[in-house]
KOLDRENMAR-755944 format. One record per residue: residue number from 1; residue in one letter; x, y, z of N, C-alpha, C, O in turn. Coordinates in steps of 0.2 Angstrom, whole numbers, m for minus. Atoms other than C-alpha are relative to their C-alpha. Last residue first. Example, Ala and Ser with C-alpha at 12.3 -4.5 7.8 and 13.67 -1.06 7.14 Angstrom:
% residues 2
<rec 2, 'S', <m4, m6, m1>, <68, m5, 36>, <m4, 5, 3>, <m1, 11, 4>>;
<rec 1, 'A', <4, m6, 0>, <62, m22, 39>, <4, 6, 0>, <9, 5, 3>>;
END
This chain:
% residues 113
<rec 113, 'G', <m5, m3, 5>, <m701, 890, m520>, <5, m5, m3>, <9, m3, m7>>;
<rec 112, 'E', <1, 4, 6>, <m715, 880, m511>, <5, 2, m5>, <7, m2, m10>>;
<rec 111, 'Y', <0, 7, m2>, <m709, 886, m494>, <0, m4, m6>, <3, m9, m7>>;
<rec 110, 'A', <m7, 1, m1>, <m706, 904, m501>, <1, m8, 2>, <6, m11, 0>>;
<rec 109, 'A', <m4, 0, 7>, <m723, 904, m509>, <8, m1, 2>, <10, m5, m2>>;
<rec 108, 'A', <1, 6, 3>, <m731, 899, m492>, <4, m1, m7>, <6, m6, m9>>;
<rec 107, 'V', <m3, 6, m3>, <m722, 912, m483>, <m1, m6, m3>, <3, m11, m4>>;
<rec 106, 'K', <m7, 0, 1>, <m726, 925, m496>, <4, m6, 4>, <9, m8, 1>>;
<rec 105, 'K', <m1, 2, 6>, <m745, 921, m495>, <8, m1, m2>, <10, m6, m5>>;
<rec 104, 'P', <0, m5, 6>, <m745, 924, m477>, <2, m3, m6>, <6, m8, m7>>;
<rec 103, 'V', <m6, m4, 1>, <m749, 908, m467>, <0, 6, m5>, <m4, 5, m10>>;
<rec 102, 'C', <m2, m3, m6>, <m765, 900, m461>, <6, 5, 0>, <7, 9, 4>>;
<rec 101, 'M', <5, m4, m2>, <m773, 893, m476>, <1, 5, 5>, <m2, 10, 7>>;
<rec 100, 'R', <0, m6, 4>, <m756, 887, m482>, <m6, 5, 1>, <m5, 11, 0>>;
<rec 99, 'W', <m5, m5, m2>, <m756, 876, m467>, <0, 6, m4>, <1, 12, m1>>;
<rec 98, 'A', <3, m3, m7>, <m772, 867, m472>, <5, 6, 2>, <2, 11, 4>>;
<rec 97, 'D', <6, m4, 2>, <m765, 864, m490>, <m3, 4, 6>, <m5, 10, 6>>;
<rec 96, 'V', <m2, m6, 3>, <m749, 858, m483>, <m5, 5, m2>, <m5, 11, m1>>;
<rec 95, 'L', <m4, m4, m5>, <m757, 846, m471>, <2, 7, m3>, <1, 12, 0>>;
<rec 94, 'L', <5, m3, m4>, <m769, 839, m484>, <3, 5, 5>, <0, 10, 6>>;
<rec 93, 'E', <4, m5, 4>, <m755, 837, m497>, <m6, 3, 4>, <m6, 9, 4>>;
<rec 92, 'R', <m4, m6, 2>, <m743, 829, m485>, <m5, 5, m3>, <m4, 11, m1>>;
<rec 91, 'L', <m1, m4, m6>, <m757, 817, m479>, <4, 6, m1>, <2, 11, 2>>;
<rec 90, 'E', <7, m3, m1>, <m761, 812, m497>, <1, 4, 7>, <m2, 10, 7>>;
<rec 89, 'E', <0, m6, 5>, <m742, 809, m500>, <m7, 3, 1>, <m7, 10, 1>>;
<rec 88, 'V', <m4, m6, m3>, <m741, 799, m483>, <0, 5, m5>, <0, 11, m3>>;
<rec 87, 'D', <m7, 1, 1>, <m755, 787, m488>, <4, 6, 2>, <1, 12, 3>>;
<rec 86, 'L', <m5, m4, 4>, <m772, 789, m481>, <6, m3, m1>, <8, m8, 3>>;
<rec 85, 'A', <2, 0, 7>, <m787, 778, m476>, <5, 4, m4>, <4, 5, m10>>;
<rec 84, 'D', <m1, 7, 3>, <m780, 773, m459>, <m2, 0, m7>, <m1, m5, m11>>;
<rec 83, 'L', <m7, 1, 1>, <m779, 791, m454>, <2, m6, m4>, <6, m7, m8>>;
<rec 82, 'R', <m2, 6, m3>, <m798, 794, m456>, <8, m1, m2>, <9, m2, m8>>;
<rec 81, 'V', <m2, 6, 4>, <m801, 811, m462>, <2, m5, 5>, <5, m4, 10>>;
<rec 80, 'C', <m4, 5, m4>, <m810, 827, m454>, <1, m6, m5>, <m2, m7, m10>>;
<rec 79, 'V', <3, 7, 2>, <m816, 843, m461>, <4, m5, 3>, <10, m3, 5>>;
<rec 78, 'W', <m2, 6, m3>, <m814, 862, m456>, <m3, m7, m3>, <m9, m6, m4>>;
<rec 77, 'R', <m2, 3, 6>, <m817, 880, m461>, <4, m7, 1>, <10, m7, 3>>;
<rec 76, 'F', <m7, m1, 3>, <m825, 883, m445>, <1, m3, m7>, <m3, m7, m9>>;
<rec 75, 'R', <m1, m7, 1>, <m843, 884, m440>, <6, 2, m3>, <7, 7, m6>>;
<rec 74, 'M', <3, m1, 7>, <m845, 865, m441>, <0, 8, m2>, <0, 9, m8>>;
<rec 73, 'D', <m5, m2, 5>, <m832, 863, m427>, <m3, 2, m7>, <0, 4, m11>>;
<rec 72, 'S', <m3, m7, m3>, <m845, 862, m412>, <5, 3, m5>, <7, 8, m4>>;
<rec 71, 'A', <5, m6, 0>, <m855, 849, m422>, <3, 7, 2>, <2, 12, m1>>;
<rec 70, 'R', <5, 0, m5>, <m841, 837, m425>, <m4, 7, 0>, <m1, 12, m2>>;
<rec 69, 'P', <m3, m2, m6>, <m832, 839, m442>, <m6, m1, 6>, <m12, m1, 4>>;
<rec 68, 'M', <1, m7, m2>, <m839, 830, m457>, <2, 1, 7>, <3, m4, 11>>;
<rec 67, 'L', <6, 0, m4>, <m831, 814, m463>, <m1, 8, 2>, <4, 11, 3>>;
<rec 66, 'F', <1, m6, m3>, <m818, 809, m476>, <m6, 1, 4>, <m11, m3, 2>>;
<rec 65, 'K', <m6, m3, m2>, <m811, 792, m480>, <m1, 7, 4>, <2, 8, 9>>;
<rec 64, 'D', <m3, 5, m4>, <m826, 780, m481>, <7, 3, 2>, <10, 1, 7>>;
<rec 63, 'P', <3, 1, m7>, <m837, 794, m487>, <4, m5, 4>, <3, m4, 11>>;
<rec 62, 'E', <m4, 5, m3>, <m825, 798, m502>, <m3, m1, 7>, <1, 0, 12>>;
<rec 61, 'S', <m4, 3, 5>, <m834, 810, m514>, <3, m7, 2>, <4, m11, m1>>;
<rec 60, 'A', <4, 4, 4>, <m848, 814, m502>, <4, m4, m5>, <2, m9, m7>>;
<rec 59, 'V', <3, 6, m4>, <m836, 820, m489>, <m4, m5, m5>, <m3, m11, m4>>;
<rec 58, 'L', <m5, 4, m2>, <m827, 831, m502>, <m2, m6, 4>, <0, m12, 2>>;
<rec 57, 'A', <m2, 3, 6>, <m843, 838, m509>, <6, m5, 1>, <6, m11, m1>>;
<rec 56, 'E', <5, 6, 1>, <m849, 842, m492>, <2, m4, m6>, <1, m10, m6>>;
<rec 55, 'R', <0, 6, m5>, <m833, 851, m487>, <m5, m5, m2>, <m3, m11, m2>>;
<rec 54, 'E', <m2, 6, 4>, <m831, 862, m503>, <m1, m6, 4>, <0, m12, 2>>;
<rec 53, 'E', <4, 1, 5>, <m840, 878, m496>, <1, m7, m4>, <m3, m9, m8>>;
<rec 52, 'R', <6, 2, m3>, <m831, 876, m479>, <m5, m1, m6>, <m9, m6, m6>>;
<rec 51, 'P', <5, m5, 1>, <m814, 877, m487>, <m7, m2, 1>, <m9, m8, m1>>;
<rec 50, 'F', <2, 2, 7>, <m802, 865, m478>, <m6, 5, m1>, <m10, 7, 3>>;
<rec 49, 'G', <3, m6, 3>, <m792, 867, m462>, <m2, m2, m7>, <2, m5, m11>>;
<rec 48, 'F', <m5, m4, 3>, <m789, 849, m454>, <m4, 6, m4>, <m10, 6, m6>>;
<rec 47, 'G', <4, m6, 3>, <m797, 837, m443>, <5, 5, m3>, <11, 5, 0>>;
<rec 46, 'M', <m3, m7, 1>, <m787, 821, m441>, <m5, 5, m3>, <m8, 4, m8>>;
<rec 45, 'I', <3, m5, 4>, <m795, 805, m435>, <4, 6, 0>, <6, 8, 6>>;
<rec 44, 'T', <2, 4, 6>, <m786, 789, m428>, <m3, 5, m5>, <m4, 3, m11>>;
<rec 43, 'D', <m4, m1, 6>, <m776, 799, m415>, <m2, m4, m6>, <3, m5, m10>>;
<rec 42, 'D', <m6, 3, m1>, <m785, 791, m400>, <5, 1, m6>, <8, m4, m9>>;
<rec 41, 'Q', <1, 7, m1>, <m801, 798, m405>, <6, m4, m1>, <7, m8, m5>>;
<rec 40, 'Y', <6, 2, m5>, <m796, 815, m411>, <0, m7, 0>, <4, m11, m3>>;
<rec 39, 'F', <1, 7, 0>, <m781, 824, m419>, <m5, m2, 5>, <m5, 1, 11>>;
<rec 38, 'A', <1, 2, m7>, <m780, 842, m424>, <m1, m7, m1>, <m4, m10, m6>>;
<rec 37, 'A', <1, 8, 0>, <m774, 851, m440>, <0, m2, 7>, <3, 1, 12>>;
<rec 36, 'Y', <1, 2, 7>, <m773, 870, m446>, <m1, m8, 0>, <m3, m11, m5>>;
<rec 35, 'V', <m1, 7, 1>, <m775, 878, m429>, <m2, m2, m7>, <m7, m1, m10>>;
<rec 34, 'M', <4, 3, 5>, <m773, 897, m429>, <1, m8, 0>, <7, m9, m2>>;
<rec 33, 'R', <5, 3, m4>, <m765, 905, m414>, <m5, m4, m4>, <m10, m7, m1>>;
<rec 32, 'G', <3, m6, m5>, <m749, 908, m422>, <m5, m3, 4>, <m4, m9, 8>>;
<rec 31, 'V', <m4, m6, 2>, <m747, 894, m435>, <m3, 6, 4>, <m9, 7, 3>>;
<rec 30, 'R', <2, m7, 1>, <m754, 878, m427>, <5, 4, m3>, <11, 3, m4>>;
<rec 29, 'F', <m6, m3, 3>, <m753, 859, m426>, <m3, 7, m2>, <m9, 8, m4>>;
<rec 28, 'R', <2, m5, 5>, <m765, 852, m413>, <7, 2, m3>, <12, 3, 0>>;
<rec 27, 'V', <m5, m3, 4>, <m763, 836, m402>, <m3, 5, m5>, <m7, 3, m9>>;
<rec 26, 'E', <0, 1, 8>, <m777, 832, m391>, <5, 4, m3>, <6, 10, m1>>;
<rec 25, 'D', <m3, 7, 2>, <m775, 830, m372>, <m1, m2, m7>, <0, m7, m9>>;
<rec 24, 'R', <4, 5, m3>, <m786, 845, m368>, <2, m7, m2>, <m3, m11, m5>>;
<rec 23, 'V', <6, m4, m2>, <m775, 856, m380>, <m5, m6, 3>, <m7, m10, m1>>;
<rec 22, 'L', <4, 5, m3>, <m757, 850, m383>, <m6, 4, 3>, <m5, 8, 7>>;
<rec 21, 'A', <3, m2, m7>, <m748, 861, m395>, <m4, m6, 2>, <m7, m9, m2>>;
<rec 20, 'E', <5, 5, m3>, <m737, 857, m410>, <m2, 3, 7>, <2, 6, 10>>;
<rec 19, 'Y', <m3, 3, m7>, <m728, 871, m420>, <m6, m4, 2>, <m12, m4, 0>>;
<rec 18, 'S', <4, 5, m3>, <m729, 878, m438>, <3, m3, 6>, <9, m3, 7>>;
<rec 17, 'R', <4, m2, m5>, <m720, 894, m442>, <m5, m5, 3>, <m9, m3, 7>>;
<rec 16, 'P', <m2, m6, m3>, <m712, 887, m458>, <m6, 2, 5>, <m12, 2, 3>>;
<rec 15, 'L', <4, m6, 2>, <m718, 869, m462>, <2, 6, 4>, <2, 6, 10>>;
<rec 14, 'T', <m3, m3, 5>, <m705, 855, m460>, <m3, 7, m2>, <0, 10, m7>>;
<rec 13, 'G', <m6, m3, m2>, <m711, 850, m443>, <4, 3, m5>, <9, 7, m4>>;
<rec 12, 'A', <1, m7, m3>, <m728, 848, m450>, <6, 3, 2>, <7, 9, 2>>;
<rec 11, 'I', <1, m5, 5>, <m722, 834, m461>, <m1, 7, 3>, <2, 11, 0>>;
<rec 10, 'A', <m6, m1, 5>, <m713, 824, m448>, <m1, 5, m5>, <3, 8, m7>>;
<rec 9, 'R', <m5, m4, m4>, <m727, 827, m435>, <6, 1, m5>, <9, 7, m5>>;
<rec 8, 'A', <2, m7, 1>, <m740, 820, m448>, <5, 5, 4>, <6, 11, 1>>;
<rec 7, 'D', <m1, m2, 7>, <m730, 804, m450>, <m2, 8, m1>, <1, 12, m4>>;
<rec 6, 'D', <m8, m1, 1>, <m729, 803, m431>, <1, 2, m7>, <6, 6, m8>>;
<rec 5, 'I', <m2, m6, m2>, <m748, 805, m430>, <7, 2, m1>, <9, 8, m2>>;
<rec 4, 'T', <1, m1, m7>, <m750, 789, m440>, <2, 8, 2>, <3, 12, m3>>;
<rec 3, 'V', <m5, m5, m3>, <m753, 785, m458>, <m1, 1, 7>, <m6, m1, 10>>;
<rec 2, 'G', <2, m3, m6>, <m763, 771, m467>, <6, 4, 3>, <12, 2, 2>>;
<rec 1, 'M', <2, m7, 0>, <m760, 760, m482>, <m2, 2, 8>, <m3, m2, 12>>;
END
C-alpha cells in the first residue's frame, strides 16, 4: 500500500482545467488560482480540499491516515493525508472530490458523465 506524487500526477492530469504549479518548491494542483491539492514534507503528505465542518470527524476516524492541516491552512477548506496510507483508488477519490470543489458543476458533471 502507498502511493506517490507520480500517482497523483497521473490522476490530476485527467481532470479538466487542472494543472500543476510549483510554489516555494512544493507541488500544487490547481484549477485557475484555486489549489485543490498540495504536497509537503518530501512529498509524503498531501493536503487537499475538504469541507471544513467535516475535517475533525475525518481525522478522528483514521488518525493514522489523516491529519489536520498546518496552522496557516486551518482557515481553508483543507485537510492532509499520509501518502503511504493510501491506495490508488482512495487517492483518486480524494483528488476528484477536492477538484470538484473548484470547478463549475457542469465541468464536474461532464467529467463524470
